[in-house]
Steps between C-alpha positions, in 0.01 A plus 500: 500500500174332616227710657499260802869554565462872474207504744685273743806734507273790517334380817841437656619850407191663636561348839810707522307828469182644640212467263280820528164427680171655386383780723214411735242712305590318181485152666159589652369627166635174313321289767185694443517465122581125523194444713253647253490627143288793634632597841331759713588832341490683815761263651710533186484885530581481872815299450616709211433825682703372807818517286544859363777390258270227357216731474693759320660259262161341411364838403802554279445161333143588439614793298741320281350493141593136454311387820205730485320438166658819374266719691601857528311568819759536792449271797568662846343254748516137612128429406548616140834325467357171619203538264717588196758228552233231581446303815618172339823657372594669832689198632767516221515877506563513869781248464643709216517805740703305743725345235563847351607625839735208551657546150613854585832357614816717468706168468364439163509806278222498257293204635204704604496711180527193283238295683246783497557550126447128428195501735338780297585347166378152607168652619471681158548165323252328737216721372497282198545176684244210525675343801665771707335791680658844519559469883676172459719635217591805709591286809709259282685785336591643846601163639677331208845612605431480882781225524749763417434668836621173666805477278601850587478396870736209440748682255576882537618517149183348339298816531756716335476291175124450494405766241779397263367151472135596419565497123647148513173320576637148476868530580451651842337182631804293392740733675291487821484119496881471445563736792223405758375163381158662461337804337292809611210329338517194732558727797196713406288176460585390856425846638165508310402164635586613869267778442228269363490681159288310243658206329479655157677818609766305697568269221517792243774654733696169482471462127513869369842451339398179326638498134240263365154596606347222278655248733253613776202266465248693705348749265398759777850479659658544154281811447600655840876452424448641143357819649797560731747413225320725249513776757880457510526499130298826466709662768820410325371597161384843614773586738787363272358591158842602375645162597275242337498173673444171301419337834225760578365466149474124538327519827261765361388288206459173701300673771286683251396166338444333845283800628323515157558874495425682165748758374236766559470389869872502542510840355251619755697350788821659390346848465342478842829373649693784334253757645508339847870435537749638244 
């Protein structure tokens, strides 16, 4: 089950469906951010304001405790939202808004809810990261299962069983490969590359079910993947507390070591997650 084979098959399967395109406002903003680390703030505001949905969602994001330095002051306008979220982070937050909208797909019950939970947990973990920013973690959390969207387009039954497979972190990949010759992670990687998402986030999507994180040589990439896998483990442990999972415990311990998180930091993360989500 080589990654190259998975990606090759994923590319072939994606030719059979229509990959969603980024809206014009999002494309224009990405172009603007790619040209300069400090784009013209007035132009950024103009593009955001031209899309009422984007503007409204950005203000909502600015009020999420995880993404707003835990400020209790309510944000109600674009200027304040941009200031609070940070000009450099806007690129990933704007992409996140579009991904969140795309994931609200009735064909896959629970995909949107699951992805938003993992995004928030990942962002909480990233507060203690020396490699990954909160905006990157939030985007990765939303996008990590984006390939499931493609599988649901190819197989009507897939979406009906999505939620039930979330607890079996490693087994689900083997079942997908046996049926489709690829996995939702490989499909997600190809989609992310087509949207010109950063290499570290794209590769993390591809490898986020990797059972042996120590086999990943690049320390930064290993750190990114550990964040998304730790988010899964925390989600499973908190939502399925009455059904302890040896797999979740194993992932939890390995990722804690890789991320160099103290027990006190993990406790802080779990308390925050419980308040925000459960």
